[in-house]
C-alpha positions in Angstrom: -11.7 25.5 -10.0 -10.3 28.6 -8.4 -13.1 28.6 -5.9 -12.3 24.9 -5.0 -8.6 25.8 -4.6 -9.4 28.8 -2.4 -11.8 26.7 -0.3 -9.2 24.0 0.2 -6.6 26.6 1.2 -9.0 28.1 3.8 -9.7 24.6 5.2 -6.0 23.8 5.4 -5.3 27.0 7.3 -8.2 26.3 9.7 -6.9 22.8 10.4 -3.4 24.0 10.9 -4.6 26.6 13.4 -6.5 24.1 15.4 -3.6 21.6 15.6 -1.1 24.3 16.5 -2.5 24.5 20.0 -2.2 20.8 20.7 0.9 19.1 22.0 1.3 15.3 22.2 4.0 13.7 24.4 4.6 10.2 25.8 7.0 7.7 27.2 7.4 3.9 27.1 9.6 1.5 28.9 10.2 -2.2 29.5 11.9 -3.6 32.6 13.4 -7.0 33.5 13.9 -7.6 37.2 15.6 -10.9 38.4 14.0 -10.2 41.9 16.9 -11.8 43.6 15.8 -15.2 45.1 12.2 -14.7 43.9 11.0 -15.5 40.4 12.0 -12.9 37.8 9.5 -10.6 36.2 9.1 -8.4 33.1 7.0 -5.3 33.2 5.9 -2.7 30.6 4.7 0.9 30.8 3.5 3.3 28.2 1.8 6.6 28.7 0.5 9.4 26.5 -0.3 13.0 27.4 -2.3 15.4 25.3 -2.2 19.2 26.1 -4.5 21.6 24.3 -4.1 25.4 24.7 -6.4 28.1 23.6 -5.6 31.6 24.9 -5.3 31.5 28.6 -7.0 28.1 28.9 -5.1 24.8 29.0 -6.6 21.3 29.0 -4.4 18.3 29.9 -5.4 14.6 29.4 -3.2 11.7 30.2 -3.7 7.9 29.8 -2.0 4.6 30.4 -1.9 2.6 27.2 0.0 -0.5 28.1 -3.1 -2.6 28.4 -6.0 -4.0 26.4 -8.1 -0.9 27.1 -6.3 2.4 27.6 -7.1 3.9 31.0 -7.3 7.6 31.9 -4.8 8.8 34.5 -5.5 12.5 34.6 -7.8 15.1 33.1 -7.6 18.8 34.1 -8.5 22.2 32.7 -7.2 25.5 33.9 -7.7 29.1 32.9 -6.4 32.4 34.1 -8.4 35.7 34.1 -6.2 38.5 35.5 -5.3 37.5 39.0 -7.9 34.7 39.2 -7.0 31.1 38.3 -9.7 28.5 37.9 -8.6 24.9 37.8 -10.9 21.8 37.4 -9.7 18.3 38.2 -12.1 16.0 36.3 -10.5 12.6 37.1 -10.5 10.8 40.5 -6.9 9.6 40.8 -7.2 8.7 44.5 -10.0 6.1 44.3 -8.2 4.5 41.4 -5.1 3.6 43.5 -5.3 0.5 45.8 -4.4 0.9 49.4 -0.7 0.5 50.1 1.0 -0.5 53.4 4.4 0.8 52.3 3.7 4.5 52.2 0.4 4.8 54.1 -2.2 6.9 52.4 -5.6 8.1 53.5 -8.4 5.6 54.1 -11.7 7.5 53.5 -10.7 10.3 51.0 -11.7 8.4 47.9 -12.6 11.4 45.6 -10.2 14.2 44.6 -12.1 15.8 41.8 -13.2 19.3 42.1 -12.7 23.0 41.2 -10.2 25.3 42.7 -10.4 29.1 42.4 -7.2 31.0 43.4 -6.7 34.7 43.7 -3.1 35.8 43.7 -2.4 39.3 45.1 1.2 40.4 45.1 2.3 42.4 48.1 5.8 43.6 47.9 7.9 40.4 47.3 5.1 38.2 48.6 2.1 36.6 47.0 -1.1 35.7 48.8 -3.4 33.0 47.5 -6.9 31.9 48.6 -8.7 28.8 47.2 -12.3 27.6 47.5 -11.5 25.1 50.3 -10.5 28.0 52.6 -6.8 27.4 52.4 -4.7 30.6 52.5 -1.1 30.5 51.1 1.7 33.1 51.4 4.9 32.8 49.4 7.8 35.0 48.6 11.6 35.3 48.3 13.7 37.6 50.5 17.5 37.9 50.3 17.7 34.6 48.3 15.5 32.7 50.8 12.2 31.4 49.5 9.5 30.8 52.1 5.9 29.5 51.6 3.2 29.0 54.2 -0.2 27.3 53.7 -2.8 27.8 56.4 -5.1 24.7 56.6 -7.5 23.6 59.2 -5.3 21.7 61.7 -2.5 21.1 59.2 -0.4 24.2 58.5 2.6 23.7 56.2 5.7 25.9 56.0 8.6 25.4 53.6 11.8 27.4 53.4 14.6 26.9 50.9 17.8 28.7 50.1 21.2 28.3 48.4 24.0 29.1 50.9 27.7 28.7 50.2 27.1 26.3 47.4 24.5 24.2 49.3 20.8 23.9 48.5 18.9 23.7 51.8 15.2 23.0 52.2 13.2 22.7 55.5 9.5 21.8 55.7 7.2 21.8 58.7 4.0 19.9 58.1 1.5 20.0 61.0 4.3 20.2 63.5 6.5 17.5 61.9 9.8 18.9 60.4 11.9 17.4 57.6 15.0 18.8 55.8 17.3 18.1 53.0 20.7 19.5 51.9 22.2 19.2 48.5 25.6 20.2 47.2 28.2 19.3 44.5 31.7 18.3 45.4 34.3 17.6 42.6 31.5 16.9 40.1 29.6 14.6 42.5 26.1 15.7 43.4 25.3 14.8 47.0 22.0 14.9 48.8 21.4 14.3 52.5 17.9 14.2 54.0 16.6 14.3 57.6 15.6 10.6 57.5 19.3 9.7 56.9 18.8 9.0 53.2 21.9 9.8 51.1 22.3 10.0 47.3 25.5 10.6 45.3 25.3 11.0 41.5 28.3 11.4 39.3 29.4 10.9 35.7 29.1 12.7 32.4 25.8 14.0 30.9 23.9 11.0 29.5 26.1 8.5 31.2 25.7 8.6 35.0 25.9 6.4 38.1 23.8 7.1 41.2 24.5 5.5 44.6 21.8 5.8 47.2 21.3 4.8 50.8 17.6 4.5 51.7 16.9 4.9 55.4 14.9 2.3 57.4 11.2 2.8 57.6 9.7 2.2 61.0 6.3 0.6 61.4 3.4 3.1 61.7 0.1 2.0 62.9 -3.1 2.7 61.0 -5.3 5.6 62.1 -9.0 5.5 62.3 -10.7 8.5 60.5 -14.1 9.4 59.2 -15.5 9.9 55.7 -15.9 13.6 56.5 -12.3 14.0 57.6 -13.3 14.8 61.2 -11.4 11.9 62.9 -10.2 12.8 66.4 -6.5 13.2 67.3 -5.5 14.7 63.9 -6.5 11.4 62.3 -8.8 13.2 59.8 -9.7 10.8 57.0 -7.6 8.1 58.6 -4.5 6.4 57.3 -3.4 3.0 56.3 -0.6 1.4 58.3 3.0 1.7 57.0 5.0 -1.5 57.0 8.5 -1.6 58.4 11.3 -1.8 55.9 15.0 -2.2 56.7 17.6 0.2 55.4 19.1 -0.7 52.0 21.3 0.7 49.2 20.9 0.9 45.5 23.4 1.5 42.6 21.9 2.7 39.3 23.8 3.1 36.0 22.1 4.9 33.1 23.1 5.7 29.6 21.4 7.8 26.9 21.7 6.3 23.4 21.9 8.3 20.1 18.6 6.7 19.0 16.9 8.7 21.8 16.3 5.7 24.0 17.9 5.2 27.4 19.2 2.1 29.2 19.6 1.6 32.9 20.7 -1.1 35.3 19.8 -0.9 39.0 21.0 -3.1 41.8 19.2 -3.1 45.2 20.5 -4.7 48.4 17.0 -4.9 49.8 16.3 -8.1 47.9 19.6 -8.6 46.1 17.9 -7.9 42.8 19.1 -6.4 39.5 16.7 -4.5 37.2 17.4 -3.8 33.5 15.3 -1.1 31.9 15.0 0.3 28.4 12.9 3.5 27.9 12.1 6.2 25.3 10.2 9.4 25.4 8.8 11.8 22.7 
């Protein structure tokens, strides 16, 4: 009997040790949208994420479960050995998403799985990284200003951010095209202004807020013809879907956290004169 008790204790300890490195999280929501003059619709969403950690290695698996057969949405594994980080993306998110004409998106790049090997070498206040695609990145913070620069073939990206006199400023230059945003808080109201004339104001107490947003108009952008190897001429690379024109509109969203752990929100959009009611919960 003592041997059986001891064996059970060892088994229990082993099981506890295995479970200790696994974290489970998820979120679920249901939304009702009256869609203005169009027919109303009710949508559901439920997602679960599993994270397993063993030493310096982390595996992350996510799936969408609000359907008859749960569908994988992400599967990655990363490990760190000294200054070297190896990350493997084992799920092709790009090819699982249908083409959209509202935000563009690449035409020919249909697979985004692969392995990335990064080497970080700190030099003073800067860090230099190199991955297996040949991209070189440099990042650092000097006098409160954070700057990062990624050197890519034909598409260098530079981002700078800083907090100056109570304002959070961020500027990004991507392949010669610059965007910026400024955020600040005035009398308890959090304001954000972006270079595309989008404005957001959020105010209220924690757990009970109202956010008013102005979304700038989106101009029509023609499609670009690329190639499957990403060698399209005129910086077209893999090509791009067209972007449909959208007029400017405003939204008002009111959200409230409940003591049960759930959250309720109501959002009005002037784009289609619609009201969306949403209930959500996360664990």
